[in-house]
PAZAPA-4460 file (N, C-alpha, C; in steps of 0.05 Angstrom, whole numbers, plus 32768, in hexadecimal, padded with zeros to 4 digits):
% residues 77
    n_x    n_y    n_z   ca_x   ca_y   ca_z    c_x    c_y    c_z   seq   type   mol
   7F62   804C   8141   7F4B   8049   8130   7F54   803D   8115     1      M     A
   7F48   8028   810B   7F50   801C   80F2   7F4C   802F   80DB     2      P     A
   7F5B   802A   80C5   7F59   803A   80AD   7F45   802C   809A     3      I     A
   7F34   803B   808D   7F21   8030   807A   7F2F   8028   8060     4      A     A
   7F25   8014   8054   7F31   800A   803B   7F32   8020   8026     5      Q     A
   7F1D   802F   8023   7F1D   8045   800F   7F32   805A   8015     6      A     A
   7F36   805F   802F   7F4A   8073   8037   7F66   8068   8030     7      D     A
   7F6B   804F   8036   7F85   8043   8030   7F8A   8044   8011     8      L     A
   7F76   803D   8002   7F79   803E   7FE5   7F80   805A   7FDB     9      E     A
   7F72   806E   7FE7   7F77   808A   7FDF   7F93   8093   7FE6    10      Q     A
   7F9D   808B   7FFE   7FB8   8092   8006   7FCC   8087   7FF3    11      I     A
   7FC8   806D   7FEB   7FDA   8061   7FD9   7FD9   806D   7FBD    12      L     A
   7FC1   8075   7FB4   7FBE   8082   7F9A   7FCB   809D   7F9A    13      K     A
   7FC9   80AB   7FB1   7FD7   80C5   7FB3   7FF5   80C2   7FB2    14      D     A
   7FFF   80AC   7FBE   801C   80A7   7FBE   8027   809C   7FA4    15      G     A
   8015   808E   7F95   801D   8082   7F7C   8008   8087   7F67    16      F     A
   8006   80A0   7F5D   7FF0   80A7   7F4B   7FEE   8097   7F31    17      P     A
   8005   808C   7F28   8005   807C   7F0F   7FFD   805F   7F14    18      D     A
   7FFA   8057   7F2D   7FF9   803B   7F34   7FDE   802E   7F2F    19      A     A
   7FE0   8014   7F2B   7FC8   8002   7F2C   7FC9   7FF7   7F48    20      E     A
   7FB3   7FFC   7F57   7FB3   7FF5   7F74   7F9A   7FE4   7F7A    21      I     A
   7F9E   7FCF   7F89   7F88   7FBF   7F93   7F8C   7FBA   7FB1    22      A     A
   7F79   7FC1   7FC1   7F7A   7FBE   7FDE   7F64   7FAA   7FE7    23      V     A
   7F6C   7F97   7FF8   7F59   7F83   8002   7F5B   7F83   8020    24      E     A
   7F43   7F85   802D   7F42   7F83   804B   7F42   7F65   8052    25      D     A
   7F58   7F5B   805D   7F5B   7F3F   8061   7F4B   7F34   8078    26      L     A
   7F45   7F44   808D   7F38   7F39   80A4   7F1C   7F47   80A9    27      A     A
   7F16   7F5B   8098   7EFD   7F69   809C   7EFC   7F7C   80B4    28      G     A
   7F14   7F82   80BE   7F16   7F92   80D7   7F23   7FAE   80D2    29      D     A
   7F2A   7FB4   80B9   7F37   7FCD   80B4   7F53   7FCF   80BE    30      G     A
   7F5F   7FB9   80C7   7F7A   7FB9   80D2   7F8D   7FA8   80C2    31      D     A
   7F83   7F96   80B2   7F94   7F83   80A3   7F8D   7F83   8085    32      H     A
   7F9F   7F8E   8076   7F9A   7F92   8059   7FB0   7F84   8048    33      Y     A
   7FA9   7F7F   802F   7FBC   7F78   801B   7FBA   7F8E   8005    34      R     A
   7FD1   7F98   7FFC   7FD1   7FAB   7FE7   7FE3   7FA1   7FD0    35      A     A
   7FD8   7FA1   7FB8   7FE8   7F9B   7FA0   7FEB   7FB6   7F91    36      R     A
   8004   7FBD   7F8D   800A   7FD7   7F81   801D   7FD3   7F69    37      I     A
   8015   7FDB   7F52   8026   7FDA   7F3A   802B   7FF7   7F32    38      V     A
   8045   7FFF   7F34   804C   801B   7F2F   8067   801D   7F21    39      S     A
   8069   8030   7F0F   8083   8035   7F02   8097   803F   7F17    40      A     A
   808E   8049   7F2D   80A1   8053   7F42   80B2   803C   7F4D    41      A     A
   80A9   8023   7F49   80B7   800C   7F53   80CC   8000   7F3F    42      F     A
   80CC   800B   7F27   80DE   8000   7F12   80FB   8000   7F1B    43      A     A
   8108   7FE9   7F1A   8124   7FE6   7F20   812B   7FE6   7F3D    44      G     A
   8117   7FE7   7F4E   811C   7FE8   7F6B   8119   7FCC   7F77    45      L     A
   8129   7FC5   7F8B   8125   7FAC   7F99   810B   7FAD   7FAA    46      P     A
   8100   7F96   7FB0   80E6   7F95   7FBE   80E6   7FA4   7FD8    47      R     A
   80FC   7FA3   7FE7   80FE   7FB1   8000   80FA   7FD0   7FFC    48      V     A
   8107   7FDA   7FE8   8105   7FF7   7FE2   80E9   7FFE   7FD9    49      R     A
   80DC   7FEC   7FC9   80C1   7FF1   7FC0   80AE   7FF3   7FD9    50      Q     A
   80B2   7FE1   7FEC   80A1   7FE1   8004   80A6   7FFA   8015    51      H     A
   80BF   8003   8015   80C6   801B   8024   80B8   8034   8018    52      Q     A
   80B5   8034   7FFE   80A7   804A   7FF1   8089   804A   7FF9    53      L     A
   807E   8032   7FFB   8062   802F   8003   805E   8039   8020    54      V     A
   8070   8030   8032   806E   8039   804E   8071   8057   8050    55      Y     A
   8083   8063   8040   8086   8080   8040   806C   808E   8037    56      A     A
   805F   8083   8023   8045   808E   801A   8030   808C   802F    57      A     A
   8031   8079   8041   801E   8075   8056   8021   808A   806D    58      L     A
   8037   8098   806D   803C   80AE   8080   8037   80A7   809D    59      K     A
   8043   8091   80A5   8042   808A   80C2   8029   807B   80CB    60      G     A
   8018   8074   80B8   7FFF   8066   80C0   8004   8048   80C7    61      K     A
   801A   803D   80BD   8021   8021   80C3   8027   801F   80E1    62      M     A
   801C   800B   80EE   8021   8007   810B   800E   8018   811C    63      G     A
   8000   802A   8110   7FEC   803A   811F   7FD0   8033   8115    64      G     A
   7FC7   8044   8102   7FAC   803F   80F7   7FAB   8025   80E7    65      E     A
   7FC2   801E   80DC   7FC4   8006   80CB   7FD6   7FF2   80D8    66      L     A
   7FCB   7FDB   80E0   7FDA   7FC7   80F0   7FEB   7FB6   80DE    67      H     A
   7FDF   7FAB   80C8   7FED   7F98   80B7   7FE7   7F9E   809A    68      A     A
   7FFC   7F9D   8089   7FF8   7FA2   806D   800B   7F8F   805E    69      L     A
   7FFF   7F7C   8050   800E   7F69   803F   8011   7F78   8024    70      A     A
   802A   7F7B   801B   802F   7F8A   8003   8038   7F78   7FEC    71      L     A
   802D   7F7D   7FD5   8037   7F71   7FBC   803C   7F89   7FA9    72      E     A
   8055   7F8E   7FA4   805C   7FA5   7F93   806C   7F9C   7F7B    73      T     A
   8068   7FAB   7F65   8077   7FA5   7F4C   8075   7FBD   7F39    74      S     A
   8087   7FBD   7F26   8086   7FD0   7F10   8075   7FC4   7EFA    75      A     A
   806A   7FD6   7EE9   805B   7FCB   7ED2   806D   7FBA   7EC0    76      P     A
   8061   7FA6   7EB4   8070   7F93   7EA3   8079   7FA1   7E89    77      A     A
***
C-alpha cells in the first residue's frame, strides 16, 4: 500500500525536527516522491551519509510502502 504524502512528511519531520522539509508527489500515485530536506544534522557530512540518515528515519519503508524517493539534502547555509 502506498504511503500518503502527509505521512511521509510527518515521518521526515519526526526524524529531523529542526529541518525545513518539502515533499512532492512526482507521479500522483503515492509511490514516487521528491523530498528536499535542509537540516543541521547534515552539516559536514557527505551526501551519501546524509541520504543514509534519511533512509534510517524512514524505518524500512523504502522499497515497501515507498517505491521511489528522490532526495535533495543539505545543511543550512
